C-alpha positions as CSV (number, residue, x, y, z in Angstrom):
1,M,25.5,-69.4,-37.9
2,I,28.9,-70.2,-39.4
3,N,30.4,-67.7,-41.9
4,L,32.3,-69.5,-44.6
5,L,33.4,-66.4,-46.5
6,P,37.0,-65.6,-47.0
7,P,38.5,-63.0,-44.7
8,E,38.7,-60.3,-47.4
9,Q,34.9,-60.5,-48.0
10,K,34.3,-60.6,-44.3
11,E,36.3,-57.4,-44.0
12,E,34.4,-55.8,-46.9
13,L,31.0,-56.7,-45.3
14,K,32.2,-55.2,-42.0
15,Q,33.3,-52.0,-43.7
16,E,29.9,-51.8,-45.6
17,E,28.1,-52.3,-42.3
18,N,30.2,-49.5,-40.7
19,L,29.6,-47.2,-43.7
20,K,25.8,-47.8,-43.5
21,L,25.9,-47.1,-39.7
22,I,27.9,-43.9,-40.3
23,L,25.5,-42.8,-43.0
24,I,22.5,-43.4,-40.8
25,L,24.1,-41.5,-37.9
26,G,25.0,-38.7,-40.3
27,I,21.4,-38.5,-41.7
28,V,19.9,-38.5,-38.2
29,T,22.4,-35.8,-37.0
30,L,21.7,-33.7,-40.1
31,A,17.9,-34.1,-39.6
32,F,18.3,-33.1,-36.0
33,W,20.2,-29.9,-36.9
34,V,17.8,-29.0,-39.7
35,S,14.8,-29.5,-37.5
36,L,16.5,-27.5,-34.7
37,A,17.2,-24.7,-37.1
38,L,13.6,-24.7,-38.3
39,I,12.3,-24.6,-34.8
40,L,14.5,-21.7,-33.9
41,F,13.5,-19.9,-37.1
42,S,9.8,-20.3,-36.3
43,I,10.4,-19.1,-32.7
44,K,12.3,-16.1,-34.1
45,T,9.5,-15.4,-36.6
46,S,6.8,-15.6,-33.9
47,L,8.7,-13.3,-31.6
48,L,9.3,-10.8,-34.3
49,A,5.6,-10.8,-35.2
50,D,4.7,-10.3,-31.5
51,L,7.2,-7.5,-31.2
52,K,5.8,-5.8,-34.3
53,A,2.3,-6.1,-32.9
54,Q,3.4,-4.6,-29.6
55,E,5.1,-1.7,-31.4
56,I,1.9,-1.0,-33.3
57,Y,-0.1,-1.1,-30.1
58,I,2.3,1.2,-28.3
59,E,2.2,3.7,-31.2
60,Q,-1.6,3.7,-31.1
61,E,-1.6,4.2,-27.3
62,Q,0.9,7.1,-27.6
63,E,-1.4,8.7,-30.3
64,E,-4.3,8.3,-27.9
65,L,-2.4,9.8,-25.1
66,E,-1.4,12.8,-27.2
67,K,-5.0,13.8,-27.9
68,P,-6.1,17.1,-26.3
69,E,-8.8,15.3,-24.2
70,M,-6.2,13.2,-22.6
71,Q,-4.0,16.2,-21.8
72,E,-7.0,17.9,-20.2
73,L,-7.7,14.7,-18.2
74,R,-4.1,14.6,-17.0
75,A,-4.2,18.2,-15.9
76,K,-7.4,17.5,-13.9
77,I,-6.0,14.4,-12.3
78,K,-2.8,16.4,-11.3
79,G,-5.0,19.1,-9.8
80,Y,-7.1,16.6,-7.9
81,N,-4.0,14.8,-6.6
82,L,-2.6,18.1,-5.4
83,I,-5.9,18.8,-3.5
84,L,-5.9,15.3,-2.0
85,S,-2.3,15.6,-0.8
86,E,-3.2,19.0,0.8
87,L,-6.2,17.5,2.5
88,E,-4.2,14.5,3.7
89,T,-1.6,16.9,5.2
90,F,-4.4,19.0,6.8
91,Y,-6.1,16.0,8.4
92,R,-2.9,14.4,9.5
93,D,-1.9,17.6,11.4
94,Q,-5.3,17.7,13.1
95,P,-5.7,16.3,16.6
96,D,-8.1,13.5,17.1
97,L,-10.9,15.2,19.0
98,T,-13.0,12.0,19.2
99,S,-10.3,10.3,21.2
100,I,-10.0,13.3,23.5
101,L,-13.8,13.3,24.1
102,E,-13.7,9.5,24.7
103,K,-10.9,10.0,27.4
104,V,-12.9,12.9,29.0
105,S,-16.1,10.9,29.1
106,S,-14.3,7.9,30.5
107,V,-13.2,9.9,33.6
108,L,-16.6,11.7,34.0
109,S,-18.8,10.4,36.8
110,E,-22.5,10.1,36.3
111,E,-23.2,13.1,38.5
112,I,-21.1,15.5,36.5
113,Y,-22.3,16.8,33.2
114,L,-20.5,19.1,30.7
115,T,-22.1,22.2,29.3
116,N,-19.4,23.4,26.9
117,F,-16.4,22.1,25.1
118,K,-13.8,24.3,23.4
119,F,-10.6,23.4,21.7
120,D,-7.9,25.8,20.6
121,L,-5.9,24.3,17.8
122,S,-3.0,26.8,18.0
123,T,-2.2,25.9,21.6
124,S,-3.7,22.4,21.8
125,Q,-5.7,23.7,24.8
126,V,-9.1,22.1,25.7
127,S,-11.5,24.0,27.9
128,L,-14.5,22.3,29.5
129,T,-17.3,23.9,31.5
130,G,-19.8,21.8,33.4
131,F,-21.8,21.2,36.5
132,S,-21.0,19.1,39.6
133,P,-23.4,18.5,42.5
134,N,-20.7,18.7,45.1
135,D,-16.9,19.3,45.5
136,E,-16.1,15.7,46.4
137,I,-17.2,14.5,43.0
138,L,-15.4,17.4,41.3
139,L,-12.2,16.5,43.2
140,Q,-12.5,12.9,42.0
141,F,-12.9,14.2,38.5
142,K,-9.8,16.3,38.8
143,E,-7.8,13.4,40.1
144,K,-8.9,11.2,37.3
145,L,-8.0,13.8,34.7
146,E,-4.5,14.2,36.2
147,K,-4.0,10.4,36.0
148,T,-5.2,10.2,32.4
149,E,-2.4,9.8,29.9
150,G,-2.3,12.6,27.3
151,F,-3.6,15.4,29.4
152,K,-1.2,17.9,31.0
153,E,-1.3,21.3,32.7
154,I,-4.8,20.7,34.1
155,I,-6.1,23.9,35.6
156,F,-9.2,24.5,37.7
157,P,-9.6,28.2,38.6
158,P,-9.4,28.8,42.3
159,D,-12.9,30.2,42.6
160,T,-14.2,26.7,41.6
161,W,-13.4,25.3,45.0
162,F,-15.2,28.0,47.1
163,Q,-18.6,26.3,46.7
164,D,-19.5,23.0,48.3
165,T,-22.6,22.2,46.2
166,N,-24.1,23.0,42.8
167,I,-20.7,23.9,41.3
168,N,-20.4,25.4,37.8
169,F,-16.8,24.6,37.0
170,L,-14.3,25.4,34.3
171,V,-11.3,23.2,33.6
172,S,-8.6,23.6,31.0
173,F,-5.8,21.3,30.0
174,K,-3.4,20.7,27.1
175,I,-3.2,17.6,25.0
C-alpha cells in the first residue's frame, strides 16, 4: 500500500501510534502492579488470619495445660519416668545370667548334670555343684570351662579329684 499523505501527517500518525502503544503498555504495567498488590494483600490477610487462629489455639492449649488435672498428670508422669530410669539403670548393671547358663550348658557333656547354681552379684562369682560319673569326664569339663571366653579364675577344690567315679563336684569361677 502506498501512503500519499504529506510527511507532517505521516509524522503525526506515527506519533499517535507511539502514544497509543505507550498508553497500552502503561495500562498493562499498571494492571500488573495493581493485581500484584492485591495478591500480596490477600496473602498477607490470609497469613494474619491463620496466625490469629494459631494464637487462639495456643491460648486454649495453655489454659488446658494449666488445669489442676494436667498438673497432677504431669507429676505422675515425672514419677513414672524416674522409676523407669531407675529400673533401666538397675537392669543395665545386672549381668546376663541367661548367657552364662548358655555358656555353661554348651560345655557340659551329657554324662554330667548340675544340681545347684549360685551367683554372687557383689563378686560376680558363679558356683556350680553337680555330679560326674568319672574323673575323665570331669577333667574334660574343666578344660572346656577354661577355654570358654568370659570365665576366669576357675577353681575346683582339691578334694574333687580324690575320687575316680561317682564324683560330686563343686566349681567356682568369675565372669
